[in-house]
N, C-alpha and C positions, 0 to 999 in steps of 0.2 A: 519441502512438502513431502510427506511420506505417503505411501499407497494404502492408507486405511480408508475408512468410510469418509471420504472428502467430497464435499459439494462446493464447487467454486461459485460464489455469489456475484462477485464483481472483480474486474481486472482493470488495471491502469495501462491500456494499450499505448497511450501516448508516451509513457515512460521509456519504453524500449526505443522509441524514435528520438526522444529528446536527450537521453542520458546513455552513457557507457556504464554498464553495470559490472561491479567487481565482486561483491560478496552478498549473499542472501542469508537472512535470518527469519525465524518464525517467532511471532510474538502474540500473546493473548491481548485482549482489550477489555477494559472495564466499561460495561454498559449499564444504563438504568432501565427501569421498568419496561416501557413500550418500545425501546430501541431495538431489542432483539426480535420483536415481532415484525417490525418494519424491515429489518435486515433479512429475515427469513422470506419475506415477500419480494426481496430483491431491490429494495429502495435505498441503496447506498451508492455513493459516487466518490471515487478516489481520485478524480482527474487532477485537481489542483492541490491536493493534500501533501503535507510534508511532516517530518518528525523532528522535534527538537529535544535535546537532552538538557534538563535543568535540575540542579540539585541531585544528580545521580538518579533521576527518574526520566523515563521516556514519555513524551506527550505527542499526541496526534492532533495536528491543526488542519483546518479547512476541509475536513471530511464531512460531507453532507449526508445525513441520514434523515430521510423524509419523515415527518410526523405520522404516527400510526393512524389509519383511517377510523378505526373503532375506538381510538383513545378518547379520553375525557379531558378535564381541565388539568390533569396531571401529566399530560403529554410532554415529551422532551423538546428541548431546543435543538433545531436541526444542525447548527454549526458549532456546537459547544466543543471545548477542548477535552479530549479523552485520554486517559492514562493507558499506557501500554505495559504489559507484564513481561518483563525480561529478567533473567538472572543478573545478579550484580556483576559477575565476571563478564557476561556478554555486554552489559552497558559500559563497563570500563574499557573493554576491547574496542567497541564501536567509537567511544569518545576519544580514545587515543588515536585511532586511525583518522577520525574526522579532523582532529587538530593537526596531525602531522602532514596529512596529504590533502587536506581541504576537500573532503568528500561531502556530498549531500546525502541525506537519508530520506528515502521516499517509500511509500507502500506500493507494492506491485499487485498483489491479489488479496482479496478477502474471501475466506472460505470457512465452511462449517466442518468441524472435526469433532465427532462424538457429541454433537449438540452445542459445542462452544464455538464462538466466532474467533477466528485466528487471522492474523495479517502476515503476509510474506513481505518483509521489508528488505531494502537493499541499500548498500553503500554504493554510491555512483558519482560520476562527474558529468557535468553538462557538456553536450557536444557543440562544436562550433558549426556554423552554417555550412561550411564545405563538407564536414563529416556527415551532416544530414543529407546533403545532395548525393554523396557517395552511397549512403544506405539506400536511397531511392533508386539509384542506378542499378545497384546489385539486385534489388527486388524486381525491377523491371526486366532485367536480363533473365533472371531465373523464371519469371512468369512467361516470357517469350519462349524459352527453351522447353517448358512444359507443354506449350501449345503445339510444338512441332513433333 
């Protein structure tokens, strides 16, 4: 993410707890009519979403964008599959790393940049239970040190 006119709409806080993050990319997203209006009002949830690469195209699954309140019968479906906009080189690079090292691709943040919705996506691996406990211990220790 660059320091331009960026407004973070939603972030996947659980991702940093559940996964070890290795590389980050920025991708555009294809939206229909009322979706962008819902996103601008903050009605997007990235919690359980993930990304698959099929036929050299990136697709976003399980991203919930609530229907627009003022929408009519042409309102969008909340959980539809959405296409991500990445360069062919980036897709090939991500696909190779995913196959070689068994990475998972998840969205971290949704933000508006120059009026367009962008996603910050990451290559990551799932943490084991003991890694999550270690993360909680480190957080707890740092919180205690700040209080003193």
